[in-house]
Each structure stands twice: as structure tokens, then as C-alpha cells.
N, C-alpha and C positions, 0 to 999 in steps of 0.2 A: 152046587156049580164048582167045576174044576177052577182053581185059583188063576190058572194060565188063560182060561176062557174069560174070566171077569177082567182080567188085565187087558186082554185084547180088546174087549169091548169098551173099556175104559179109554183106551188109546184111541179108538175109532171115535169115541164121543168127542174127545177132546180135539182131534184133528178136524171133525166136521164143525165143531163150535168155532175154531179159528177161521176156518174156510167160511163159515156162514157170517162172521163178523166182517170178513173182507169182500164179500160180494156186493157189487154195487147195487144190484136190483133188489128193492124191498121184498118183492114176492119170493125171489130166490133165496135170499137171506133168511127170511122166516122160514121156509120150507126146510132148509139145510138145518137151521137151528132146531127146529121141532124134531127133525131126525136125530140130530145129537142127543137131545133129551130123551128120545125112544131108546138109543142105544145104552144110555146111563141107567135105564130102568132095571135091566136084567140083573146087573150086579148088586143093585140095591135090594131087590127082592131074594135073590139066592146066593149072593157071593159072601166071602169072608168079611170080617168086621172092617179091615182097612178099605175093602173095595166098596162096602156099603157107604163109608165116610165120604170117600172120593167120588163116588157115583152121585151121592146127594149133593155134592157141591157143584159137580158137573150139571146136574139136572137144574139146579136153581139158577146158574149162571146161564145156561142155553136157554131155559124158557124165559127168563128175565129179559135177555136180549131180544128174544123173539116177540114178547109182548112190546118191547119198546119200538120194534120196527113195524107193528101192526098198523098204526096210524098212517104211516107213510105208504105202506102196501096197499091199505083201503083207498087212500086218495088217488093213487096210481091206478088201481082198477077202476074207479069212477070216471077218471080221464079217458081210460081205454073203453069203457062202456059208452060214453057220449060220443067218442070219435066213431066207434063203431056204428051207433045209432045214426050219427050224421052221415057216414058213408052209405048206409042202407037207405036212408031217405033220398040222398042224391042220385043213386042209381036207378031207382024205380021211376 
């Protein structure tokens, strides 16, 4: 992999990780953090040594934050499912 491509993917991953940490919605945050982890995978697999190390750090950080937001996202989806079921039963 071209070192410039690896560097670009690492920057994208870092920006997405910061944005994911700032998003208020648990589902949105988890989704953006998983995307940040996916962007960090390519430099880990095919990048130069420095990009592999930085990519591994970004992957661990972004997936760790995504797993931390998972319980809140699950609770919010349960509340949404309950309200959607309630609205469906009241409209029939």
C-alpha cells in the first residue's frame, strides 16, 4: 500500500473516531466508530510498519468506544421498538 494512502486512511479513521465520540445518539456514535475501525483495518493489513502501529491503536480505541456505547444503543432501540409497537396498536 502506498504510504500516502495509509496515512490518509489513518487520518480519516482518527477524524471519524473523534466525530463518533462527539455524536450524542448512541446508534450514530456506534456506527461512526465502527466505520472508523474499518478505515483503520487497511493500513494494518497492507501499510508500512508505522501505519500498522497507528492503525492498531486507532482500531482498538474506536472499537473499544463502540463497544462501550452498545448498551446505550440497545436500550434506545428497545425504547423505540416499544413506542413503535404502542403506536401500531393504537392506530388499528
